[in-house]
C-alpha positions as CSV (number, residue, x, y, z in Angstrom):
1,M,0.0,0.0,0.0
2,D,1.2,3.5,-0.8
3,E,2.7,5.3,2.2
4,T,0.3,8.2,1.8
5,W,-2.6,5.9,2.8
6,K,-2.3,5.6,6.5
7,L,-4.9,3.5,8.4
8,R,-6.6,5.2,11.3
9,S,-5.7,3.9,14.8
10,G,-7.8,0.8,15.6
11,I,-8.4,-0.3,12.0
12,D,-7.3,-3.8,11.6
13,M,-6.9,-4.7,7.9
14,S,-4.4,-6.7,5.9
15,P,-2.0,-4.7,3.8
16,E,-3.5,-6.3,0.7
17,A,-7.1,-5.4,1.6
18,A,-6.0,-1.9,2.7
19,A,-4.3,-1.4,-0.7
20,E,-7.5,-2.3,-2.5
21,V,-9.6,-0.1,-0.3
22,A,-7.1,2.7,-0.9
23,K,-7.8,2.4,-4.7
24,I,-11.5,2.9,-4.0
25,A,-10.7,5.9,-1.8
26,C,-8.5,7.4,-4.5
27,A,-11.2,6.9,-7.1
28,L,-13.8,8.6,-4.9
29,K,-11.5,11.6,-4.3
30,S,-10.9,11.8,-8.0
31,L,-14.6,11.6,-8.9
32,S,-15.3,14.3,-6.3
33,A,-12.7,16.6,-7.8
34,Y,-13.9,15.8,-11.4
35,T,-17.5,16.5,-10.7
36,S,-16.6,19.8,-8.9
37,L,-14.6,20.9,-12.0
38,V,-17.0,19.7,-14.7
39,C,-20.3,20.8,-13.2
40,E,-20.4,24.6,-13.2
41,S,-23.5,24.7,-11.0
42,D,-25.2,22.4,-8.5
43,E,-28.0,21.9,-11.1
44,D,-25.5,20.3,-13.5
45,A,-24.6,17.5,-11.1
46,P,-27.2,14.9,-10.2
47,S,-27.9,15.2,-6.5
48,D,-27.8,11.5,-6.0
49,L,-24.3,11.3,-7.5
50,Q,-22.9,14.0,-5.2
51,S,-24.6,12.3,-2.2
52,I,-23.1,8.9,-3.1
53,V,-19.6,10.4,-3.5
54,D,-19.9,12.3,-0.2
55,E,-21.0,9.2,1.6
56,G,-18.1,7.2,0.2
57,L,-15.6,9.9,1.2
58,E,-17.0,10.0,4.7
59,A,-16.7,6.2,4.9
60,M,-13.1,6.4,3.7
61,Q,-12.3,9.0,6.3
62,K,-13.3,6.5,9.0
63,I,-10.6,4.1,7.6
64,F,-7.8,6.4,6.4
65,V,-6.0,9.4,7.8
66,W,-5.9,12.1,5.1
């Protein structure tokens, strides 16, 4: 797993699993940045997409320190 993805204290996960979850976290962060750049207004982005991305990012913050 990349050194930039540090597990939060108390999270017990194999390095292999953590590396796979880190890929998901990275994809969610990228999707969040992309939708922010592409969508000029809140009306351009489907609200359910933003909600899903936000929920995913919140879940990843419970696992990783960033």
